[in-house]
mmJSON file of the N, C-alpha and C atoms, coordinates in Angstrom:
{"data_MODEL":{"atom_site":{
"group_PDB":["ATOM","ATOM","ATOM","ATOM","ATOM","ATOM","ATOM","ATOM","ATOM","ATOM","ATOM","ATOM","ATOM","ATOM","ATOM","ATOM","ATOM","ATOM","ATOM","ATOM","ATOM","ATOM","ATOM","ATOM","ATOM","ATOM","ATOM","ATOM","ATOM","ATOM","ATOM","ATOM","ATOM","ATOM","ATOM","ATOM","ATOM","ATOM","ATOM","ATOM","ATOM","ATOM","ATOM","ATOM","ATOM","ATOM","ATOM","ATOM","ATOM","ATOM","ATOM","ATOM","ATOM","ATOM","ATOM","ATOM","ATOM","ATOM","ATOM","ATOM","ATOM","ATOM","ATOM","ATOM","ATOM","ATOM","ATOM","ATOM","ATOM","ATOM","ATOM","ATOM","ATOM","ATOM","ATOM","ATOM","ATOM","ATOM","ATOM","ATOM","ATOM","ATOM","ATOM","ATOM","ATOM","ATOM","ATOM","ATOM","ATOM","ATOM","ATOM","ATOM","ATOM","ATOM","ATOM","ATOM","ATOM","ATOM","ATOM","ATOM","ATOM","ATOM","ATOM","ATOM","ATOM","ATOM","ATOM","ATOM","ATOM","ATOM","ATOM","ATOM","ATOM","ATOM","ATOM","ATOM","ATOM","ATOM","ATOM","ATOM","ATOM","ATOM","ATOM","ATOM","ATOM","ATOM","ATOM","ATOM","ATOM","ATOM","ATOM","ATOM","ATOM","ATOM","ATOM","ATOM","ATOM","ATOM","ATOM","ATOM","ATOM","ATOM","ATOM","ATOM","ATOM","ATOM","ATOM","ATOM","ATOM","ATOM","ATOM","ATOM","ATOM","ATOM","ATOM","ATOM","ATOM","ATOM","ATOM","ATOM","ATOM","ATOM","ATOM","ATOM","ATOM","ATOM","ATOM","ATOM","ATOM","ATOM","ATOM","ATOM","ATOM","ATOM","ATOM","ATOM","ATOM","ATOM","ATOM","ATOM","ATOM","ATOM","ATOM","ATOM","ATOM","ATOM","ATOM","ATOM","ATOM","ATOM","ATOM","ATOM","ATOM","ATOM","ATOM","ATOM","ATOM","ATOM","ATOM","ATOM","ATOM","ATOM","ATOM","ATOM","ATOM","ATOM","ATOM","ATOM","ATOM","ATOM"],
"id":[1,2,3,4,5,6,7,8,9,10,11,12,13,14,15,16,17,18,19,20,21,22,23,24,25,26,27,28,29,30,31,32,33,34,35,36,37,38,39,40,41,42,43,44,45,46,47,48,49,50,51,52,53,54,55,56,57,58,59,60,61,62,63,64,65,66,67,68,69,70,71,72,73,74,75,76,77,78,79,80,81,82,83,84,85,86,87,88,89,90,91,92,93,94,95,96,97,98,99,100,101,102,103,104,105,106,107,108,109,110,111,112,113,114,115,116,117,118,119,120,121,122,123,124,125,126,127,128,129,130,131,132,133,134,135,136,137,138,139,140,141,142,143,144,145,146,147,148,149,150,151,152,153,154,155,156,157,158,159,160,161,162,163,164,165,166,167,168,169,170,171,172,173,174,175,176,177,178,179,180,181,182,183,184,185,186,187,188,189,190,191,192,193,194,195,196,197,198,199,200,201,202,203,204,205,206,207,208,209,210],
"type_symbol":["N","C","C","N","C","C","N","C","C","N","C","C","N","C","C","N","C","C","N","C","C","N","C","C","N","C","C","N","C","C","N","C","C","N","C","C","N","C","C","N","C","C","N","C","C","N","C","C","N","C","C","N","C","C","N","C","C","N","C","C","N","C","C","N","C","C","N","C","C","N","C","C","N","C","C","N","C","C","N","C","C","N","C","C","N","C","C","N","C","C","N","C","C","N","C","C","N","C","C","N","C","C","N","C","C","N","C","C","N","C","C","N","C","C","N","C","C","N","C","C","N","C","C","N","C","C","N","C","C","N","C","C","N","C","C","N","C","C","N","C","C","N","C","C","N","C","C","N","C","C","N","C","C","N","C","C","N","C","C","N","C","C","N","C","C","N","C","C","N","C","C","N","C","C","N","C","C","N","C","C","N","C","C","N","C","C","N","C","C","N","C","C","N","C","C","N","C","C","N","C","C","N","C","C","N","C","C","N","C","C"],
"label_atom_id":["N","CA","C","N","CA","C","N","CA","C","N","CA","C","N","CA","C","N","CA","C","N","CA","C","N","CA","C","N","CA","C","N","CA","C","N","CA","C","N","CA","C","N","CA","C","N","CA","C","N","CA","C","N","CA","C","N","CA","C","N","CA","C","N","CA","C","N","CA","C","N","CA","C","N","CA","C","N","CA","C","N","CA","C","N","CA","C","N","CA","C","N","CA","C","N","CA","C","N","CA","C","N","CA","C","N","CA","C","N","CA","C","N","CA","C","N","CA","C","N","CA","C","N","CA","C","N","CA","C","N","CA","C","N","CA","C","N","CA","C","N","CA","C","N","CA","C","N","CA","C","N","CA","C","N","CA","C","N","CA","C","N","CA","C","N","CA","C","N","CA","C","N","CA","C","N","CA","C","N","CA","C","N","CA","C","N","CA","C","N","CA","C","N","CA","C","N","CA","C","N","CA","C","N","CA","C","N","CA","C","N","CA","C","N","CA","C","N","CA","C","N","CA","C","N","CA","C","N","CA","C","N","CA","C","N","CA","C","N","CA","C","N","CA","C"],
"label_alt_id":[null,null,null,null,null,null,null,null,null,null,null,null,null,null,null,null,null,null,null,null,null,null,null,null,null,null,null,null,null,null,null,null,null,null,null,null,null,null,null,null,null,null,null,null,null,null,null,null,null,null,null,null,null,null,null,null,null,null,null,null,null,null,null,null,null,null,null,null,null,null,null,null,null,null,null,null,null,null,null,null,null,null,null,null,null,null,null,null,null,null,null,null,null,null,null,null,null,null,null,null,null,null,null,null,null,null,null,null,null,null,null,null,null,null,null,null,null,null,null,null,null,null,null,null,null,null,null,null,null,null,null,null,null,null,null,null,null,null,null,null,null,null,null,null,null,null,null,null,null,null,null,null,null,null,null,null,null,null,null,null,null,null,null,null,null,null,null,null,null,null,null,null,null,null,null,null,null,null,null,null,null,null,null,null,null,null,null,null,null,null,null,null,null,null,null,null,null,null,null,null,null,null,null,null,null,null,null,null,null,null],
"label_comp_id":["UNK","UNK","UNK","UNK","UNK","UNK","UNK","UNK","UNK","UNK","UNK","UNK","UNK","UNK","UNK","UNK","UNK","UNK","UNK","UNK","UNK","UNK","UNK","UNK","UNK","UNK","UNK","UNK","UNK","UNK","UNK","UNK","UNK","UNK","UNK","UNK","UNK","UNK","UNK","UNK","UNK","UNK","UNK","UNK","UNK","UNK","UNK","UNK","UNK","UNK","UNK","UNK","UNK","UNK","UNK","UNK","UNK","UNK","UNK","UNK","UNK","UNK","UNK","UNK","UNK","UNK","UNK","UNK","UNK","UNK","UNK","UNK","UNK","UNK","UNK","UNK","UNK","UNK","UNK","UNK","UNK","UNK","UNK","UNK","UNK","UNK","UNK","UNK","UNK","UNK","UNK","UNK","UNK","UNK","UNK","UNK","UNK","UNK","UNK","UNK","UNK","UNK","UNK","UNK","UNK","UNK","UNK","UNK","UNK","UNK","UNK","UNK","UNK","UNK","UNK","UNK","UNK","UNK","UNK","UNK","UNK","UNK","UNK","UNK","UNK","UNK","UNK","UNK","UNK","UNK","UNK","UNK","UNK","UNK","UNK","UNK","UNK","UNK","UNK","UNK","UNK","UNK","UNK","UNK","UNK","UNK","UNK","UNK","UNK","UNK","UNK","UNK","UNK","UNK","UNK","UNK","UNK","UNK","UNK","UNK","UNK","UNK","UNK","UNK","UNK","UNK","UNK","UNK","UNK","UNK","UNK","UNK","UNK","UNK","UNK","UNK","UNK","UNK","UNK","UNK","UNK","UNK","UNK","UNK","UNK","UNK","UNK","UNK","UNK","UNK","UNK","UNK","UNK","UNK","UNK","UNK","UNK","UNK","UNK","UNK","UNK","UNK","UNK","UNK","UNK","UNK","UNK","UNK","UNK","UNK"],
"label_asym_id":["A","A","A","A","A","A","A","A","A","A","A","A","A","A","A","A","A","A","A","A","A","A","A","A","A","A","A","A","A","A","A","A","A","A","A","A","A","A","A","A","A","A","A","A","A","A","A","A","A","A","A","A","A","A","A","A","A","A","A","A","A","A","A","A","A","A","A","A","A","A","A","A","A","A","A","A","A","A","A","A","A","A","A","A","A","A","A","A","A","A","A","A","A","A","A","A","A","A","A","A","A","A","A","A","A","A","A","A","A","A","A","A","A","A","A","A","A","A","A","A","A","A","A","A","A","A","A","A","A","A","A","A","A","A","A","A","A","A","A","A","A","A","A","A","A","A","A","A","A","A","A","A","A","A","A","A","A","A","A","A","A","A","A","A","A","A","A","A","A","A","A","A","A","A","A","A","A","A","A","A","A","A","A","A","A","A","A","A","A","A","A","A","A","A","A","A","A","A","A","A","A","A","A","A","A","A","A","A","A","A"],
"label_entity_id":["1","1","1","1","1","1","1","1","1","1","1","1","1","1","1","1","1","1","1","1","1","1","1","1","1","1","1","1","1","1","1","1","1","1","1","1","1","1","1","1","1","1","1","1","1","1","1","1","1","1","1","1","1","1","1","1","1","1","1","1","1","1","1","1","1","1","1","1","1","1","1","1","1","1","1","1","1","1","1","1","1","1","1","1","1","1","1","1","1","1","1","1","1","1","1","1","1","1","1","1","1","1","1","1","1","1","1","1","1","1","1","1","1","1","1","1","1","1","1","1","1","1","1","1","1","1","1","1","1","1","1","1","1","1","1","1","1","1","1","1","1","1","1","1","1","1","1","1","1","1","1","1","1","1","1","1","1","1","1","1","1","1","1","1","1","1","1","1","1","1","1","1","1","1","1","1","1","1","1","1","1","1","1","1","1","1","1","1","1","1","1","1","1","1","1","1","1","1","1","1","1","1","1","1","1","1","1","1","1","1"],
"label_seq_id":[1,1,1,2,2,2,3,3,3,4,4,4,5,5,5,6,6,6,7,7,7,8,8,8,9,9,9,10,10,10,11,11,11,12,12,12,13,13,13,14,14,14,15,15,15,16,16,16,17,17,17,18,18,18,19,19,19,20,20,20,21,21,21,22,22,22,23,23,23,24,24,24,25,25,25,26,26,26,27,27,27,28,28,28,29,29,29,30,30,30,31,31,31,32,32,32,33,33,33,34,34,34,35,35,35,36,36,36,37,37,37,38,38,38,39,39,39,40,40,40,41,41,41,42,42,42,43,43,43,44,44,44,45,45,45,46,46,46,47,47,47,48,48,48,49,49,49,50,50,50,51,51,51,52,52,52,53,53,53,54,54,54,55,55,55,56,56,56,57,57,57,58,58,58,59,59,59,60,60,60,61,61,61,62,62,62,63,63,63,64,64,64,65,65,65,66,66,66,67,67,67,68,68,68,69,69,69,70,70,70],
"pdbx_PDB_ins_code":[null,null,null,null,null,null,null,null,null,null,null,null,null,null,null,null,null,null,null,null,null,null,null,null,null,null,null,null,null,null,null,null,null,null,null,null,null,null,null,null,null,null,null,null,null,null,null,null,null,null,null,null,null,null,null,null,null,null,null,null,null,null,null,null,null,null,null,null,null,null,null,null,null,null,null,null,null,null,null,null,null,null,null,null,null,null,null,null,null,null,null,null,null,null,null,null,null,null,null,null,null,null,null,null,null,null,null,null,null,null,null,null,null,null,null,null,null,null,null,null,null,null,null,null,null,null,null,null,null,null,null,null,null,null,null,null,null,null,null,null,null,null,null,null,null,null,null,null,null,null,null,null,null,null,null,null,null,null,null,null,null,null,null,null,null,null,null,null,null,null,null,null,null,null,null,null,null,null,null,null,null,null,null,null,null,null,null,null,null,null,null,null,null,null,null,null,null,null,null,null,null,null,null,null,null,null,null,null,null,null],
"Cartn_x":[74.568,74.718,74.386,73.745,73.36,73.643,74.258,74.563,76.018,76.233,77.6,78.122,79.336,80.008,79.31,78.547,77.82,76.691,76.318,75.191,75.598,76.869,77.315,77.849,77.45,77.882,78.812,80.04,81.053,81.813,82.395,83.308,84.475,85.103,86.168,87.266,87.698,88.77,88.339,87.111,86.597,86.409,85.925,85.741,87.081,88.103,89.442,89.939,89.763,90.178,89.387,88.106,87.226,87.698,87.971,88.447,89.813,90.678,91.989,91.852,90.913,90.662,90.237,89.33,88.877,90.031,90.829,91.955,92.982,93.206,94.139,93.715,92.427,91.939,91.847,91.585,91.504,92.874,93.922,95.269,96.161,95.579,96.331,97.538,97.448,98.567,99.842,99.702,100.877,101.433,100.539,100.998,101.714,101.134,101.738,103.131,103.337,104.653,105.726,105.306,106.227,106.194,105.536,105.456,104.494,103.559,102.589,101.201,100.297,98.918,97.965,96.811,95.778,95.199,94.717,94.095,92.911,92.746,91.649,90.5,90.707,89.66,89.507,88.294,88.006,86.929,87.049,86.076,85.384,84.075,83.275,82.715,82.703,82.113,81.363,80.398,79.609,78.206,77.433,76.07,75.171,74.037,73.084,72.691,72.599,72.149,73.229,74.498,75.558,76.093,75.686,76.086,77.056,77.221,78.16,77.747,76.483,76.005,76.043,75.695,75.769,77.206,78.16,79.564,79.996,79.583,79.912,79.281,78.053,77.371,78.065,78.492,79.188,80.511,81.25,82.521,82.279,81.295,80.989,80.594,79.771,79.338,80.536,81.316,82.434,83.495,83.673,84.696,84.115,82.822,82.135,82.32,82.063,82.172,80.801,80.633,79.359,79.257,78.039,77.802,76.781,77.102,76.172,75.957,74.732,74.395,73.742,74.383,73.907,73.35],
"Cartn_y":[-11.01,-9.72,-9.852,-8.844,-8.905,-7.615,-6.657,-5.394,-5.381,-5.003,-4.975,-3.547,-3.407,-2.101,-1.073,-1.538,-0.628,0.103,-0.395,0.168,1.148,1.519,2.482,3.718,4.875,6.14,6.823,7.06,7.667,8.731,9.707,10.636,9.849,10.397,9.69,9.182,10.014,9.623,8.435,8.477,7.398,6.12,6.238,5.062,4.404,5.208,4.67,3.896,4.445,3.754,2.469,2.506,1.345,0.247,0.615,-0.351,-0.908,-0.064,-0.528,-1.579,-1.36,-2.329,-3.671,-3.644,-4.876,-5.566,-4.793,-5.358,-5.991,-5.352,-5.897,-7.3,-7.504,-8.804,-9.807,-9.327,-10.23,-10.768,-10.016,-10.413,-10.744,-11.406,-11.768,-12.632,-13.412,-14.282,-13.486,-12.331,-11.489,-10.927,-10.436,-9.934,-11.031,-12.226,-13.347,-13.677,-13.52,-13.821,-12.859,-11.684,-10.707,-10.743,-11.749,-11.878,-10.9,-10.385,-9.421,-10.043,-9.432,-9.908,-8.745,-9.063,-8.057,-7.665,-6.45,-5.976,-6.865,-7.153,-8.014,-7.234,-5.953,-5.157,-3.823,-3.333,-2.005,-1.395,-0.126,0.557,1.63,1.573,2.598,3.501,4.787,5.692,6.79,7.329,8.412,8.378,9.401,9.48,8.425,8.16,7.212,7.624,6.635,6.9,7.312,7.279,7.732,6.613,5.349,4.263,3.256,3.241,2.29,0.841,0.537,-0.83,-1.194,-0.265,-0.509,-0.821,-0.063,-0.309,-1.698,-2.088,-3.431,-4.497,-4.277,-5.247,-5.382,-4.276,-4.311,-5.067,-4.799,-5.501,-7.0,-7.366,-8.789,-9.441,-8.764,-9.317,-9.482,-8.422,-8.438,-9.467,-9.735,-10.683,-12.053,-12.203,-13.47,-13.905,-12.962,-13.208,-13.126,-13.808,-13.69,-12.31,-11.886,-10.594,-10.773,-10.281,-10.283,-8.843,-8.404,-7.061,-7.198,-6.609,-6.743,-5.416],
"Cartn_z":[36.188,35.505,34.018,33.469,32.061,31.3,31.922,31.23,30.801,29.54,29.026,28.97,28.494,28.511,27.615,26.648,25.77,26.512,27.687,28.421,29.51,29.564,30.565,29.856,30.335,29.74,30.735,30.297,31.149,30.375,31.094,30.416,29.824,28.795,28.081,29.012,29.975,30.887,31.761,32.233,33.077,32.272,31.053,30.208,29.903,29.675,29.426,30.644,31.835,33.059,33.237,32.934,33.037,32.085,30.85,29.857,30.233,30.811,31.261,32.364,33.271,34.332,33.745,32.79,32.147,31.42,30.711,29.963,30.901,32.047,33.034,33.458,33.641,34.069,32.922,31.743,30.587,30.195,30.516,30.089,31.279,32.257,33.46,33.143,32.076,31.718,31.454,30.831,30.563,31.857,32.729,34.025,34.801,34.803,35.53,35.004,33.706,33.134,33.635,34.142,34.725,36.248,36.808,38.259,38.907,38.133,38.648,38.648,39.409,39.462,39.206,38.669,38.462,39.819,39.916,41.158,41.504,42.777,43.204,43.815,44.077,44.72,44.005,44.047,43.51,44.404,44.671,45.514,44.677,44.647,43.999,45.095,44.839,45.806,45.074,45.747,45.178,45.748,45.429,45.958,45.325,45.966,45.389,43.968,43.104,41.744,40.766,41.181,40.265,39.378,39.622,38.737,39.311,40.62,41.235,40.975,41.187,40.977,39.497,38.636,37.192,36.786,37.297,36.974,37.43,38.63,39.129,38.253,37.825,36.969,35.616,35.046,33.754,33.895,34.958,35.176,35.317,36.116,36.306,34.985,34.207,32.914,31.978,31.841,30.894,31.254,32.546,32.98,33.337,33.069,33.343,34.796,35.704,37.133,37.787,38.915,39.621,40.281,40.543,41.181,42.278,43.46,44.588,45.017,45.031,45.488,46.857,47.848,49.222,49.701],
"occupancy":[1.0,1.0,1.0,1.0,1.0,1.0,1.0,1.0,1.0,1.0,1.0,1.0,1.0,1.0,1.0,1.0,1.0,1.0,1.0,1.0,1.0,1.0,1.0,1.0,1.0,1.0,1.0,1.0,1.0,1.0,1.0,1.0,1.0,1.0,1.0,1.0,1.0,1.0,1.0,1.0,1.0,1.0,1.0,1.0,1.0,1.0,1.0,1.0,1.0,1.0,1.0,1.0,1.0,1.0,1.0,1.0,1.0,1.0,1.0,1.0,1.0,1.0,1.0,1.0,1.0,1.0,1.0,1.0,1.0,1.0,1.0,1.0,1.0,1.0,1.0,1.0,1.0,1.0,1.0,1.0,1.0,1.0,1.0,1.0,1.0,1.0,1.0,1.0,1.0,1.0,1.0,1.0,1.0,1.0,1.0,1.0,1.0,1.0,1.0,1.0,1.0,1.0,1.0,1.0,1.0,1.0,1.0,1.0,1.0,1.0,1.0,1.0,1.0,1.0,1.0,1.0,1.0,1.0,1.0,1.0,1.0,1.0,1.0,1.0,1.0,1.0,1.0,1.0,1.0,1.0,1.0,1.0,1.0,1.0,1.0,1.0,1.0,1.0,1.0,1.0,1.0,1.0,1.0,1.0,1.0,1.0,1.0,1.0,1.0,1.0,1.0,1.0,1.0,1.0,1.0,1.0,1.0,1.0,1.0,1.0,1.0,1.0,1.0,1.0,1.0,1.0,1.0,1.0,1.0,1.0,1.0,1.0,1.0,1.0,1.0,1.0,1.0,1.0,1.0,1.0,1.0,1.0,1.0,1.0,1.0,1.0,1.0,1.0,1.0,1.0,1.0,1.0,1.0,1.0,1.0,1.0,1.0,1.0,1.0,1.0,1.0,1.0,1.0,1.0,1.0,1.0,1.0,1.0,1.0,1.0],
"B_iso_or_equiv":[0.0,0.0,0.0,0.0,0.0,0.0,0.0,0.0,0.0,0.0,0.0,0.0,0.0,0.0,0.0,0.0,0.0,0.0,0.0,0.0,0.0,0.0,0.0,0.0,0.0,0.0,0.0,0.0,0.0,0.0,0.0,0.0,0.0,0.0,0.0,0.0,0.0,0.0,0.0,0.0,0.0,0.0,0.0,0.0,0.0,0.0,0.0,0.0,0.0,0.0,0.0,0.0,0.0,0.0,0.0,0.0,0.0,0.0,0.0,0.0,0.0,0.0,0.0,0.0,0.0,0.0,0.0,0.0,0.0,0.0,0.0,0.0,0.0,0.0,0.0,0.0,0.0,0.0,0.0,0.0,0.0,0.0,0.0,0.0,0.0,0.0,0.0,0.0,0.0,0.0,0.0,0.0,0.0,0.0,0.0,0.0,0.0,0.0,0.0,0.0,0.0,0.0,0.0,0.0,0.0,0.0,0.0,0.0,0.0,0.0,0.0,0.0,0.0,0.0,0.0,0.0,0.0,0.0,0.0,0.0,0.0,0.0,0.0,0.0,0.0,0.0,0.0,0.0,0.0,0.0,0.0,0.0,0.0,0.0,0.0,0.0,0.0,0.0,0.0,0.0,0.0,0.0,0.0,0.0,0.0,0.0,0.0,0.0,0.0,0.0,0.0,0.0,0.0,0.0,0.0,0.0,0.0,0.0,0.0,0.0,0.0,0.0,0.0,0.0,0.0,0.0,0.0,0.0,0.0,0.0,0.0,0.0,0.0,0.0,0.0,0.0,0.0,0.0,0.0,0.0,0.0,0.0,0.0,0.0,0.0,0.0,0.0,0.0,0.0,0.0,0.0,0.0,0.0,0.0,0.0,0.0,0.0,0.0,0.0,0.0,0.0,0.0,0.0,0.0,0.0,0.0,0.0,0.0,0.0,0.0],
"pdbx_formal_charge":[null,null,null,null,null,null,null,null,null,null,null,null,null,null,null,null,null,null,null,null,null,null,null,null,null,null,null,null,null,null,null,null,null,null,null,null,null,null,null,null,null,null,null,null,null,null,null,null,null,null,null,null,null,null,null,null,null,null,null,null,null,null,null,null,null,null,null,null,null,null,null,null,null,null,null,null,null,null,null,null,null,null,null,null,null,null,null,null,null,null,null,null,null,null,null,null,null,null,null,null,null,null,null,null,null,null,null,null,null,null,null,null,null,null,null,null,null,null,null,null,null,null,null,null,null,null,null,null,null,null,null,null,null,null,null,null,null,null,null,null,null,null,null,null,null,null,null,null,null,null,null,null,null,null,null,null,null,null,null,null,null,null,null,null,null,null,null,null,null,null,null,null,null,null,null,null,null,null,null,null,null,null,null,null,null,null,null,null,null,null,null,null,null,null,null,null,null,null,null,null,null,null,null,null,null,null,null,null,null,null],
"auth_seq_id":[1,1,1,2,2,2,3,3,3,4,4,4,5,5,5,6,6,6,7,7,7,8,8,8,9,9,9,10,10,10,11,11,11,12,12,12,13,13,13,14,14,14,15,15,15,16,16,16,17,17,17,18,18,18,19,19,19,20,20,20,21,21,21,22,22,22,23,23,23,24,24,24,25,25,25,26,26,26,27,27,27,28,28,28,29,29,29,30,30,30,31,31,31,32,32,32,33,33,33,34,34,34,35,35,35,36,36,36,37,37,37,38,38,38,39,39,39,40,40,40,41,41,41,42,42,42,43,43,43,44,44,44,45,45,45,46,46,46,47,47,47,48,48,48,49,49,49,50,50,50,51,51,51,52,52,52,53,53,53,54,54,54,55,55,55,56,56,56,57,57,57,58,58,58,59,59,59,60,60,60,61,61,61,62,62,62,63,63,63,64,64,64,65,65,65,66,66,66,67,67,67,68,68,68,69,69,69,70,70,70],
"auth_comp_id":["UNK","UNK","UNK","UNK","UNK","UNK","UNK","UNK","UNK","UNK","UNK","UNK","UNK","UNK","UNK","UNK","UNK","UNK","UNK","UNK","UNK","UNK","UNK","UNK","UNK","UNK","UNK","UNK","UNK","UNK","UNK","UNK","UNK","UNK","UNK","UNK","UNK","UNK","UNK","UNK","UNK","UNK","UNK","UNK","UNK","UNK","UNK","UNK","UNK","UNK","UNK","UNK","UNK","UNK","UNK","UNK","UNK","UNK","UNK","UNK","UNK","UNK","UNK","UNK","UNK","UNK","UNK","UNK","UNK","UNK","UNK","UNK","UNK","UNK","UNK","UNK","UNK","UNK","UNK","UNK","UNK","UNK","UNK","UNK","UNK","UNK","UNK","UNK","UNK","UNK","UNK","UNK","UNK","UNK","UNK","UNK","UNK","UNK","UNK","UNK","UNK","UNK","UNK","UNK","UNK","UNK","UNK","UNK","UNK","UNK","UNK","UNK","UNK","UNK","UNK","UNK","UNK","UNK","UNK","UNK","UNK","UNK","UNK","UNK","UNK","UNK","UNK","UNK","UNK","UNK","UNK","UNK","UNK","UNK","UNK","UNK","UNK","UNK","UNK","UNK","UNK","UNK","UNK","UNK","UNK","UNK","UNK","UNK","UNK","UNK","UNK","UNK","UNK","UNK","UNK","UNK","UNK","UNK","UNK","UNK","UNK","UNK","UNK","UNK","UNK","UNK","UNK","UNK","UNK","UNK","UNK","UNK","UNK","UNK","UNK","UNK","UNK","UNK","UNK","UNK","UNK","UNK","UNK","UNK","UNK","UNK","UNK","UNK","UNK","UNK","UNK","UNK","UNK","UNK","UNK","UNK","UNK","UNK","UNK","UNK","UNK","UNK","UNK","UNK","UNK","UNK","UNK","UNK","UNK","UNK"],
"auth_asym_id":["A","A","A","A","A","A","A","A","A","A","A","A","A","A","A","A","A","A","A","A","A","A","A","A","A","A","A","A","A","A","A","A","A","A","A","A","A","A","A","A","A","A","A","A","A","A","A","A","A","A","A","A","A","A","A","A","A","A","A","A","A","A","A","A","A","A","A","A","A","A","A","A","A","A","A","A","A","A","A","A","A","A","A","A","A","A","A","A","A","A","A","A","A","A","A","A","A","A","A","A","A","A","A","A","A","A","A","A","A","A","A","A","A","A","A","A","A","A","A","A","A","A","A","A","A","A","A","A","A","A","A","A","A","A","A","A","A","A","A","A","A","A","A","A","A","A","A","A","A","A","A","A","A","A","A","A","A","A","A","A","A","A","A","A","A","A","A","A","A","A","A","A","A","A","A","A","A","A","A","A","A","A","A","A","A","A","A","A","A","A","A","A","A","A","A","A","A","A","A","A","A","A","A","A","A","A","A","A","A","A"],
"auth_atom_id":["N","CA","C","N","CA","C","N","CA","C","N","CA","C","N","CA","C","N","CA","C","N","CA","C","N","CA","C","N","CA","C","N","CA","C","N","CA","C","N","CA","C","N","CA","C","N","CA","C","N","CA","C","N","CA","C","N","CA","C","N","CA","C","N","CA","C","N","CA","C","N","CA","C","N","CA","C","N","CA","C","N","CA","C","N","CA","C","N","CA","C","N","CA","C","N","CA","C","N","CA","C","N","CA","C","N","CA","C","N","CA","C","N","CA","C","N","CA","C","N","CA","C","N","CA","C","N","CA","C","N","CA","C","N","CA","C","N","CA","C","N","CA","C","N","CA","C","N","CA","C","N","CA","C","N","CA","C","N","CA","C","N","CA","C","N","CA","C","N","CA","C","N","CA","C","N","CA","C","N","CA","C","N","CA","C","N","CA","C","N","CA","C","N","CA","C","N","CA","C","N","CA","C","N","CA","C","N","CA","C","N","CA","C","N","CA","C","N","CA","C","N","CA","C","N","CA","C","N","CA","C","N","CA","C","N","CA","C","N","CA","C","N","CA","C"],
"pdbx_PDB_model_num":[1,1,1,1,1,1,1,1,1,1,1,1,1,1,1,1,1,1,1,1,1,1,1,1,1,1,1,1,1,1,1,1,1,1,1,1,1,1,1,1,1,1,1,1,1,1,1,1,1,1,1,1,1,1,1,1,1,1,1,1,1,1,1,1,1,1,1,1,1,1,1,1,1,1,1,1,1,1,1,1,1,1,1,1,1,1,1,1,1,1,1,1,1,1,1,1,1,1,1,1,1,1,1,1,1,1,1,1,1,1,1,1,1,1,1,1,1,1,1,1,1,1,1,1,1,1,1,1,1,1,1,1,1,1,1,1,1,1,1,1,1,1,1,1,1,1,1,1,1,1,1,1,1,1,1,1,1,1,1,1,1,1,1,1,1,1,1,1,1,1,1,1,1,1,1,1,1,1,1,1,1,1,1,1,1,1,1,1,1,1,1,1,1,1,1,1,1,1,1,1,1,1,1,1,1,1,1,1,1,1]
}}}
């Protein structure tokens, strides 16, 4: 993945949720200290061309995770 969060355009509410998801994973140590874990799955849905793959690529890039598009 090579696209970062600056390359995705979302409504303010969606961008906030997107950033919250990233923050949840970046700060797993805090969640772990309370006996909680970050979500391990996310489901994107919508018609072709709405940005599902782009969103997955941005998440993978921002969290330094591998990405497989099947």
